[in-house]
C-alpha positions as CSV (number, residue, x, y, z in Angstrom):
1,M,113.2,83.8,111.9
2,D,109.5,83.5,111.4
3,F,109.5,83.7,107.4
4,S,105.9,83.5,106.6
5,P,104.0,83.1,103.7
6,D,102.1,86.3,104.3
7,L,105.9,88.3,104.0
8,V,106.4,86.8,100.4
9,A,102.5,87.6,99.4
10,D,102.9,91.0,100.6
11,L,106.4,91.5,98.9
12,A,105.1,90.2,95.2
13,S,101.7,92.6,96.4
14,L,104.0,95.3,96.5
15,T,106.1,94.7,93.2
16,A,102.7,94.1,91.6
17,A,101.4,97.3,92.9
18,L,104.2,99.3,91.4
19,G,102.5,99.0,88.0
20,R,99.3,99.9,88.9
21,P,99.0,103.8,90.0
22,E,95.4,103.1,91.0
23,T,96.9,100.8,94.2
24,D,97.6,102.6,97.3
25,L,100.9,102.0,97.7
26,Q,101.8,103.6,101.5
27,T,98.9,100.5,103.3
28,V,100.3,98.1,100.5
29,I,104.0,99.0,102.4
30,E,102.7,99.2,105.8
31,Q,101.4,95.6,105.2
32,L,104.6,94.7,104.3
33,A,106.3,96.3,107.2
34,D,103.9,94.6,109.4
35,Q,105.0,91.2,108.2
36,M,108.6,91.9,108.4
37,L,108.4,92.8,112.1
38,A,106.7,89.3,112.7
39,A,109.9,87.8,110.6
40,V,112.1,90.2,111.8
41,P,111.7,91.3,115.9
42,S,114.5,93.9,115.8
43,F,112.9,95.5,112.4
44,A,112.4,99.0,112.7
45,G,111.1,99.9,109.2
46,L,111.7,99.8,105.1
47,S,111.7,102.4,102.4
48,V,110.4,101.8,99.1
49,A,112.2,103.8,95.7
50,V,110.6,103.5,92.5
51,S,111.9,105.5,89.4
52,P,109.8,104.7,86.6
53,G,112.1,106.5,83.9
54,E,113.2,110.0,84.9
55,D,110.4,109.9,87.5
56,R,110.6,108.7,90.8
57,F,109.0,108.3,94.0
58,T,109.6,107.0,97.7
59,A,107.4,105.6,100.4
60,S,108.4,104.9,104.2
61,A,107.4,103.0,106.5
62,V,108.4,102.7,110.7
63,V,107.4,100.4,112.9
64,G,106.3,101.6,116.5
65,P,106.6,105.2,117.8
66,G,109.7,105.5,116.5
67,S,112.5,103.7,119.0
68,V,115.7,105.9,120.3
69,E,117.9,102.7,119.4
70,P,120.1,103.2,116.5
71,I,119.5,101.7,113.2
72,L,122.1,98.7,113.1
73,A,121.6,97.0,110.0
74,S,120.0,97.1,106.5
75,V,119.9,95.0,103.5
76,R,118.7,97.0,100.0
77,L,116.9,94.2,97.8
78,T,117.2,95.8,94.1
79,L,114.1,94.2,92.2
80,G,115.4,96.2,88.3
81,D,112.4,96.3,86.6
82,A,110.0,94.8,88.6
83,G,108.4,93.9,85.6
84,E,107.7,96.9,83.9
85,P,110.6,97.8,81.3
86,G,112.6,101.1,82.7
87,V,111.3,100.8,85.9
88,A,113.9,100.6,88.9
89,T,112.6,99.2,92.6
90,S,114.6,99.3,95.5
91,I,113.7,98.4,98.8
92,V,115.4,98.8,101.8
93,F,115.0,96.9,105.4
94,Y,116.4,98.6,108.6
95,A,116.8,96.6,111.8
96,H,118.3,97.6,115.3
97,T,120.2,94.1,115.4
98,A,123.3,94.2,113.9
99,G,123.4,91.2,111.3
100,A,119.7,91.0,111.9
101,M,119.2,90.7,107.8
102,V,121.3,88.3,106.9
103,D,119.0,85.4,107.0
104,L,115.9,87.8,105.7
105,A,118.1,88.4,102.3
106,A,118.9,84.5,102.2
107,D,115.3,83.3,102.8
108,L,114.0,86.1,100.1
109,R,117.0,85.4,97.9
110,W,115.1,81.5,97.7
111,A,111.5,82.3,97.8
112,L,111.5,84.8,95.2
113,G,114.1,82.8,93.2
114,L,116.5,86.2,93.3
115,K,120.5,86.3,92.4
116,S,122.6,87.5,95.5
117,E,123.7,90.6,93.5
118,A,120.0,91.7,94.0
119,F,121.2,92.0,97.7
120,S,123.5,94.4,99.1
121,F,124.1,94.7,102.9
122,D,125.1,98.3,105.0
123,D,128.8,98.4,106.6
124,G,127.8,97.9,110.0
125,S,127.8,101.7,111.1
126,P,124.6,103.6,112.8
127,Q,122.1,104.6,110.1
128,E,119.2,107.3,109.3
129,M,115.7,105.5,109.4
130,P,114.0,107.5,106.9
131,E,110.8,109.5,107.9
132,P,107.6,107.4,107.2
133,G,105.2,108.7,104.8
134,S,106.3,109.2,100.8
135,S,107.3,111.8,98.5
136,G,106.9,112.1,94.8
137,L,103.7,110.2,94.5
138,D,101.7,113.5,93.7
139,G,104.4,114.2,90.9
140,L,103.8,110.7,89.4
141,S,100.3,111.1,89.5
142,Q,100.3,114.3,87.5
143,V,102.7,112.1,84.5
144,H,100.2,109.3,84.8
145,R,97.2,111.8,84.2
146,G,99.3,113.5,81.3
147,I,100.1,109.8,80.1
148,G,95.9,108.9,80.2
149,I,95.0,112.8,78.5
150,L,97.7,111.7,75.6
151,V,95.9,108.0,75.3
152,D,92.6,109.6,75.3
153,Q,93.5,111.7,72.1
154,G,94.4,108.6,70.5
155,F,98.1,107.9,71.0
156,E,99.0,104.6,72.1
157,P,100.5,104.0,76.0
158,G,103.7,103.8,74.9
159,E,103.5,106.5,72.4
160,A,102.1,108.7,74.9
161,D,104.9,108.3,77.0
162,D,107.5,109.1,74.6
163,E,104.9,112.3,73.8
164,L,105.1,113.3,76.9
165,T,108.9,113.1,77.0
166,R,108.9,115.2,73.7
167,L,106.5,117.6,75.3
168,G,109.1,118.3,78.2
169,E,112.0,118.5,76.0
170,V,110.5,121.0,73.1
171,A,109.2,123.2,75.8
172,G,112.8,122.9,78.0
173,T,111.0,121.3,81.0
174,S,110.3,118.0,82.3
175,R,108.4,115.4,82.0
176,L,106.4,116.4,85.0
177,A,106.0,120.2,83.7
178,A,104.3,119.1,80.6
179,A,102.5,116.6,82.3
180,E,100.9,119.7,84.8
181,A,100.4,121.6,81.7
182,L,98.4,119.1,79.9
183,V,96.1,118.5,82.9
184,R,95.7,122.3,83.3
185,R,94.6,122.6,80.1
186,V,92.1,119.9,80.1
187,T,90.9,121.0,83.4
188,T,90.3,124.5,82.3
189,R,88.4,123.8,79.2
190,H,86.1,121.4,81.0
191,D,85.3,123.8,84.3
192,P,82.1,125.5,84.4
193,P,81.4,129.1,83.7
194,A,82.0,131.2,86.9
195,A,78.3,132.3,88.0
């Protein structure tokens, strides 16, 4: 396996990017996919799922134009809080060759100082590769905007997060719906009158 320092650096960039909403995560994920293809010739793609609290988004990258070969190997890397309390993160790496992810997992475990429990392997049966792209990022962006509005109103960031949850509970809805309502109120207040 051609395990380059760039692969570890790109995985570290992804982990760091998860806590920065201004980062273009899809680009970081595609860069990581390019490094994976260099390390694992039968690499097919990857999928990232991030769940900060009750919010969730996923992003995937598929290598090449979409192969007809079945996905015969995968390994899920669970990063736990990825440096952000309450943020669960997992990355699934897919390959066309059975067993292709064993060496990768061992190398990542060593390079990143992870415990073996951070990795879970598939059962060897053919799998479906997720569609490329992302989902949930718009909602997560709205939640971040709502938190930003509350911070602008005087809340500390942690308090703003709790307040957004409380607003959703009081309204009998989700954090996302509460954030969208906050954004609408602020946007409506700042819109210029129609001519």
